[in-house]
N, C-alpha and C positions, 0 to 999 in steps of 0.2 A: 852275586855275579855268577860266572860260569865255572863249571868243573872241566878242566882241560887235562887230557892224558897225553903226555909226551913219551914217545917210544924211540929210544936211540941207544946204541951201545956205547956212545961216548958220554961219560959222566959230565964233561965240561959243557957239552951242548945241552944236556938236560938241565944243568945248573943255570946256564945262560937263559934258557926259556923261563925257568922258575924266577930268576932275578928280574926279568922283564915283565912277566905277567902277574906274578904274585902281588907286588905292590899296587897293581891296578885293581886288586880285589878279587882276582881269580884264584880258585883252589887248583893247584897244579899237582897232578899225580905223575909218578914216574915209573917206567919199566925199561929194562935194559935189553930186551929182545922182543920179537913179535909174539912168542908164546906167552911171555909174561904180560905183554900188552893186551892180548886177547882175553886172558883171564881177568885182568884189571878192568877192561871195558865191560865184560859181562857182569861183573859184580858191582862196579861203581856207576855204570850208565852215564859216562861223561857227555858233556855238551859238544865237545870237539876232540878229535884225535890229531896230533901232530906226530908224524912218523918219519923216520929215516928209511932209506931203501935197503942199504947193505948192512945187515946185522946177522949175527950167528943165530942158530936154532931155527928161527922163522924170520925170513926177510920181510921188508915192508910190503911188497907186492902180495906175498902169501897172507900177511896180516889183513890187508884190505879185503882180499877175497873171503877170508874167514869171517871178518866183521860183517860183510854184506850178506852172509848166510844166517845171521842172528836176527830172528824176528823182533827181538826186544830193542834192536839198535837201528831199525829202519829210519832212514833220513839223517843219520849221524854224519856230520861234516868230517871229512878226513883230508888232511893236507899233508903232502910230502914236503919235507924240509931236507933237501939233499943237494950234494954238489953235482950229481948226475944231471946232464942237460940234453942228451940226444933225443930227437923227436920220436924215434921209435919207442923208447922207454916211456916217454910222456904219454903217447897214445895207448900203450899197454896199460899204464896206470889209470888212465881215464876209462878204458874199457873194463878194468877191474872194479872201478867204482870210486876212484879218488875224486874228491871235489875240487882240489886245487893243487898247485905245484909251487 
C-alpha cells in the first residue's frame, strides 16, 4: 500500500491518522512540525502528505512551499487536515500547492 506522512504538532491527531490508515495496510510516518516533516519527506519519499496548518518551527503553509521546491517530490499529493476554514487561507494553500483541504 502507500507510505503516508502525517505532520501535526498534536500527538493525538497523528495517532488517530495512524489508527485509521495503518490497519488498511498503509505505512504511516509521523512528524511533529513542518521542519521534521520536510526532512522526513525528502528521505522517505511518501506517496501522500497530510499536514496541519498551525504548528511550531515551520507551519503547514511553509511546509507545502518547501515540499513543492523539491524536484524529487514533484506530483506529491498534499492534504491539509486542519480546523481552519476561511476561504482566503484555502486559496493561499491552493496557490502554495496543496492538493486538498
